[in-house]
N, C-alpha and C positions, 0 to 999 in steps of 0.2 A: 505495499499499501504507498502510495505516495503521500507525504504530508505537506502542508502547508508553507514551514520552516525549509525544506528542500525548493522549494519557488521563490524563493524571495534574493535578490542578486544584489550581489555590492563589487564595487567596485574606487576605484580613487575621482572623484569626484573633480579633480582638475584635467582627467583625461575622459570619462565620461558624463553624456549627458545625462541621462536619466537617476543617477544618484542626488538625493534628498540631503541638501546641506544646510546644516546646523548653525547658526551663530546664534551664539551668546557669548555674557561671562564664564571667563577661566572658573572666575569664584565668585560669589553669590552672599551675601546675611541671610544667615538663617529666618524664617519668618518675612522677610521682606520683597517683597515683587521686583522682577526683574521681567525681561522682554528674551524673547527668543524668534527666533527669524527663521523661516526653514523656506528654500529657492532650489528649483532644480534647473539644472543649465547654468550656473555660471559661468564657468569660463569658457563652454562650449554650451551657447546658445539651443534648447529644447525646441522644435517647432511648436505651435501654437496655432495648428489647424484642423479645420473639421475630420481631414484622413487622420491626423498623427498630433494627437496630445497626450495632457497630463488631464488625468480625470480627478483624482484626490490627493489630499497629505492627510497620514494621520501622526500625531507626536504622541509620545508615550513616555513615562518615567519611570526608572525603577533606583527605589534608595537602596544604597548599600545595605546589606547584612539581610534583606529581608526576601521572601519568599517570589511575589506577587510584582509583576509590572501594573503600572495605574496610568490609563487612558487619558490624555489631557485633554486634545479634541481632535477631530476629525472634519476636513477642510474640504468640501467640492466646488469642482470648479465646471459652469455647466454651457459657458458659452465661448463656441471657437470657432466664431464666423459661420453655423449653418443661417438659412434663408429657403424663404419658399423660390428664391432667384439663383437655388444653386452654392455648391463648399464654397464657402469662404467667399462669400459675398452679402454676410451678413454686417448688421450696425453695431454688433460688441464683440472683444473678444474678451475672457481673464488671462490675468497673468497668475501663473503655477508659481504665488508664492504668497506665504502666509506671514503673521508675527504673531504670540501668542503671549499673554502676558501671564506668569504665574511665581506661585511662591512656596518652597519647596523648608522641609522642618531639618532636614543632615543631606550632606552629600548622597550622589549615586550618578547613572548615567537617563540622559535623554538617547530615545529610539525614536527615529524618521523612517515612514515608509512611503512609500510613491507609488502609482501605478499608472503607467503607458499605456495608451488604449492598444499599442501595437507590442509594445517590450516586455509588458509586464510587470510583476514588482519587483520594487527595489528597495531599500533599505540601507542605513548607518547611524553611528552613535556616535555618542558626544559627553567623555565627563565632564560632571558638574561639584565642583569641592565646595563649600560650606566653611567662610569663617567664623 
């Protein structure tokens, strides 16, 4: 049986346009809000067309020493130039990036996943320390 974890792809985001990039401070203060920005295709632009686009990004946090991971947010991107006039002739396009504001009690790992409608599931992670 194939598992979902076997479907998650990862790579260096500087060389692969499908990897979600997590931007946030390396260290934060316990209980204080901070911003986490997730984008797809920073160094190499990912297309945002009717035929090839990022459908969603999800953000998770796993506290150090705990068993379970917490979902912080799920963000969908629903406008990719679709139109009754044909593909890529629409009036609106969404950008596949999002900023979430959160606070954590202790250090841990942020994980981001994204879905490309053609190239599947991608993931990345970033450690966050607490002062």
